[in-house]
N, C-alpha and C positions, 0 to 999 in steps of 0.2 A: 244147642247153640250157646256160646259164651257171650255174655254182654261185653260191651266195650270197656267198661270200668265199673267196679263195684266198691272202690275204696271209700267212697263218701258214706256208705251205709253205717259205718261205725261212728260217724260224727253226728248223725241224725238221732239225737238222744236228749231227753230232758236235762236241762242244766247246762248244756254246751252253748257257748257264745258264738254266734255267726254274724258276719258282716255281709250284707247284700249290696254289691256295687251296681247301681242303676235300679234301686229299689222301687222307684215309681213306675216302672215299665208295665206293659199290659199283662205279662205273665209273671213278672217279678213281685208286684204288689200282692197278688193272691198267694204266691209262694211264701212271702213274708208272713201273711196272716195265718196260713196253715202251720208253718213252723212255730209261730208264736203260740198257737193253740195246742201244739204238741209239747209245749213246755220248754222250748229252747229260748235262750236270751237273744233276741233279735235286735240288731242295729243296722244302719245302712246309710247310703249316700245317694244323691241324685243331682243331676246337673241343674235342676230348677225345681221350684215348688209346684205342687199340683193338688187336685182334689184327692188323688190316691195317696199322696204324701200326708195330707191333712188327716185322712182317715186312719192311716197307720199310726200317726202320732197320737190320735185319740185313744188308741189301744195301749199306749204306753211305750211304743217303739221309738227309740232315739234315732233321728235322721238328720244328717248334715247336708246342707245344700252346697254342692261343689265337691270336687274330688281332690283330696289332699292326703299325702302319705300318712299324716298323723291320725287320719280319720278311722283307721282300722285298729286303733289301739285296743287291746284287750281281746280281740277276736281270736278264736281258736282255728277258724277256717273261713274262707271267703267263697261266696257264690257270686258269679258275675253274669250279666246279660250278654248276649252275643255281640252287642254293639260296643262293648268295652274290650279293648285289646291290651296286649302286654305292655305297651308304652304308657298306659294309664298310671298315674303316680301311686294309686292304691295297690294296683296289681304288682307294680315294680317293687314297692315296699314289702308286700307279702312274700314275693319271691326271695328278696334279699334276706328276709327274716325267717325263711323256712316255713312260712305258714301256707298250708295247702290251699290251692285255688281250684274250684270246681265250676263246671258249666251249669247253667240253669237246667238243662235237660237231665243231667245226672241227679240233681236234687229231686226233680219230679219223679224220676225213676225210683229213687229210694223211698219217697213218700208213698207211692202207690203200693208198695209192698205192705203197707199198714192196712190195706183194704182187702176184703174178701174178693170183691169184683173190681177189676181194673179194665174199663172199656176204653180202648184206644182207637180212635177214628183216624185212619190214614188213607192216602190216595193223592194222585196228582192234583185233582180238583174236587170240590164239593165238601171239603172237610168241615169248614165253619158251619155251613148249613146243616149238614148231617149231625154234627156234634150238638148243634142247637136243637134240632128235632129230637134227638135222643134225650136231651135234657128235659124237654117238654114231656116226653113219655114218662120218664122216671119221676118227674115231679107230679104228674097226674096219678101215678101209682103210689104216691106218698112215700117214696123210697129215700127221701132226704139226701140226695147225692151231693158229693163235692164235685165241682165242675171247673174246667179250664178251657175256655174257648178263645180262638184267635180273632175275636171280633166282639161287637156289642150285641147282646140279646135283650130286646126290650123287656121281656118278662123279669130279667134279673137287674135291669138298669145298669148293667156292666157286662164284662166278659167272664165273670167267675162267680162262684158261690162256695162257701165252706159249710158243708153239711155234717150231719152226725150219723148218717146211714153207713151201710157196708159197701157202698159203691162209689167209685171215682170215675168220672167221664172226662177224657182229655182229647183235644185235638192234637194229632201226632204228626209232626212234619218230617219228611224224608231228607230235607236239605242238610248237607254235611253229616248225614246218617244220624241225625239227632235222636230219632225214635229208637235207635238201637241201644240207647241207655234205659229204655223203658222195660217194665215187667208186666206186659198185658196178660190178662186172663181171657179177655175177648179182644182179638185183633180184627178190626173191620178194615177191609181193603176195598175201596170204592172203585178205583181204576188205576192203571199204570201207563204212563206215557212219557215220552222224552221231554224232560224239563230240567231246570237247574244244571244246564250243560256247562256252566262255569265250574261245577264241582264233579258231576258225573261225566264219565268218558262218552257214554252213548246210551241208547235205550237198553241194551243188554246189561249195562252197569246199574241202571235204575232198577231193572227187574231183580238183579241179584240182591240189591238192598232190601226190596220189599220181601223177598223170600227169607232173608235173614230175620227180618222183623216178624214174619209169621212163625218162624222156628223158635222164637222166644216164648211162645205160648206153652205153658206146662201141660202135662197129662191132665185131663179133666177140664181143660180150657177149650176155647173155640176159636177157629179161624173162620171169619165170616167174609165171603168174597162174592164179587159180582160175576155171575155165570155168563153174562153177556159181554164181558170185557176180555177180548182175546189175549191181550198182553198180560193182564192180571192172572188169568187162568194158566197161561204158559209159565209165568213166574212161580206159580204154586203147584206145578205139576208134581203128582206123587204125594202131596200132602193132604191130610184129611181136612176137608172144608165143609162148612155149612153155607150153601149158596143162596143168593137172592137174584131175582131177575124177572123178565117178562116172557120167558120161554118155559115150556113144560118141564124141562129137566131140572130147573131150579128147585131147591128144597122149599123156598118161600118165594111166592111169585104174585104178580098182579094179574087179576082176571077180571073180565067184564068191564074193561076200561072204557069210559065215555068222557067227553069233554064238554065243559060249560064255559064258553068264552076264554078258552086257553087254560082253564083250570080243570084238573082231572078228578074223576070219581071212580073208584074201583074197589074190588074185593082183594084182601090180602089172604091168600090161600096157603096152607101148610099142612102136610101130612093128611091130605085128603079132605080137609075141612076148611071153613072160612074162619080165619083167626080174627079178622076185623074188616069192616067195610067203612070207608071214609071218603070224605070229599075235601081235598086239599084247598087251602086258601092261597097257595102260591102256585104260579103257572109253570108250565113246561114239562117236557118229558124227563129232563134231567132231575126235576124234583120228584118225579115218580120213583126214580132210582134212589135218590137220597132218602125218601120216606121208607122204601123197602129195606134199605141198609139199616136205618134206625130201628125199624120194626123187627128185623132179623136179630139184632143185638138184644132187643127186649125179649124176643121169643126164646132164645137159647137160655136166658136167665129166668124164665118162668114168669115174666110180667104178663098180666091178663090182657087179652085183646081189647077190652073196653078202655083200659088206660092208654093203649096205643091210639085208639080212635079219638079219645078226648084230647090227648096230648098233641096229636098231629093236626086235628081240626082247629086247635087253638093256636097254631103256629102261623104267624103272618110275615115271617122273614126275619133275617138277622141284619144288623147294620151293614150297609154297603153291599147288600145282596138284593138287587132290584128294589132299592129303597126309594120310595116316593119322596121327592124334594119339593114339589109344588107346580105352579103353572107360570108360563110367560106367553103373552100375546095369544092365548087360546091353546097353546101347546102344553102337554104335560111333560114334566121333567123327572127322570129317574136316574139313579146312580147305581153302578155295579162295579165290583172288584175284579171282574174277569181280566186276566192278563196272559192267558195261554190260548192258542187257537181253538182248542176243543171247548174251552169255556166261552169264547166268543161265539162259536157255532151254536152252542146250547142257548145262549142269551139271545142272539139275533133270530134264531128260528122261533123261539118262544115269543119274542116281541112281535114278529110278523103274524103270529096267530091271533093277536089280540084285537085286530080289526081297525087299527089306526090307518089313516091315509098314507102317511109316510113314516118310516123309521129313520131317524137321523142319529148317527153314532159319532160322538166326539171321543176319540180314542187317544190315550197316552201310552205308548209302548213302555214296557218295564224292563230295564237293563239292556245294554248293548249286545251282550252275548246271546240272550234269548231272542232278540229281534233278528240278529244275523242267522242264528241256527235254524229258526223257524220262519224265515222271511216269506217264502212262497206260501206257507200255510196261513200266515197273517193276511197276505194279499187275497187269497181265496176266500177266507171267512169275512173279511171286511166288505167284500163285494156284495154280501147279502143285504147290507143296508142300502136304503135309497140314496142317502147322502152321507158322506164321511168327512169329518174334520179331524186332522191329525196335529197334535201338539208335539213338541220335542220329546225325545226319549227321556224317561225318568231314570237317572243314573243309579239310584240306590247306592249300593256298595262299590260301584265300578267307576272306572275312568274310560273315556272313549279312545281306546288305543286301536280300535277297529276301523274308525273312520266311517261309521254308518250314521244315517240320519232318518228321521221320519219323512223327510222330503223324498227319500228313496222309495218309501212305501206309497206316498201320494202320487208319484209319477207312474205307478203301476195300477192305480185304481181310478177308473174313469170318473171325472167330476170331483175328485177329492180335493179338499182345500188344505194346504199346509199353513198352519198358524203356530209359529214357534212358541209364543208365550200364552199363558192361560188367559190374560185379558184379551188378547187378539182372538183366541178361540171363542170366548164369550161374545165378543162383538160380532163375529161371523155368524154365530147362532142367533143373535138378536135380529140380524138382517134377514135371515131366512125363515125364522119360526112363524108358523101360521096355525090357525085352528085345525085340529085333526092330526097334528104331528105328535109323535112320541120322540122326545129328545133323550138320548142316553149319554151320560158321561161315564166313561169306561176306563178302568185301569187300576193298578195297585198303588199308584203314587198319590199325588195331590190333585188329580183331575176333578175330584168331587167339588173343588172350589169353583169350577166353571159353572156348575149347576147352581151353586149358591149365589154367584154373581148375577146370574139370570133372574133367579127367583127373588133375591133380596134387592135387586137393582143396584148391584155393586159396581166396581170400577168400569169405566167405559174407555179408558185410555188404550191406545193401540201402539 
């Protein structure tokens, strides 16, 4: 399988000068640090200052706040974040001057070729948690990995680390086929479902993308796949895979599974023996699968089972993945990034197993296209909660040309409250919260602020 683009590889070399547009971003700042460590002359720009910008400056990287055509002076090539488009003055100046412009994913793809092991964690959902779990395992094994996660991992106090070992671990996103720029030696595929339908045509198109991703693995590498995910296995039909799951036919599987207040304890079995036995600190069946995926990636690379046990038992979750926020009026408040119906199902089923009197879900749908395409699925899954509060749809990159609203969801869910703004949602939760409740703020946008308003006694305006 041919990669989308490999032209950037000749530019990733010591002494070359690169300009990063949007250098303070969650995956751009670690990229800058990695390139700097490889001996490139790194400069960049960002819309505003930040802790990430301050750190990069402390390394000697020149950063300009704001985007101006003159800011790219001296650069031999440009790398941009996905949020920066062709009308940006820096990109326009680069095009006019014949300076090559590359996407962030292309740069990460070139960088991972410098490592013996490139563990790329892909899937419609579960990527951040599984990448975080894999990081915990490789850190426990003292493998000193380089890591890129699409969220914050408390152990790292960030979403990345720059290591000196022979392994790089990356969260790998299918949106816009970004992961097809990558060079995985271990491609982990957690699950395949219809999502990002503003880019993909349908589920079959998503499957084709994941198959192409798996086909990027060279001879001697590994495709690690969920044996219990029908879409994923269909996408990979005919390809050699190392499977994980909870069924006997999986190469690596969970056995002797028991539950302790929603948290699982089980054996990880492989090739007729127990690879590790562990008790997870995170709840839910979905985290059993995430842990199995991380363990499978470790297993194929020869990581000892004891490192798997220590790494996973020391994992208490990633930022915005069932993250505890505090209490309000006797209710506990958690936040979660779930924004696809399957993620909602996993979250709410897990939440119901924890023994609270009521599960209250404040949900912010993410993008108009996803809400319309998966509307009935969202209705079905949200009904799992005892009470539902719906805020307006978080537009992200879109405009509402569809004419859809969260009010449409609320009308299909008995007892649901439609609260257009975040302060209105917070006020609705204040009025209903009582001891014994679990309040979840859920979505990939800024819904987390509702939980912070509750816990911190924030704005009460309506």
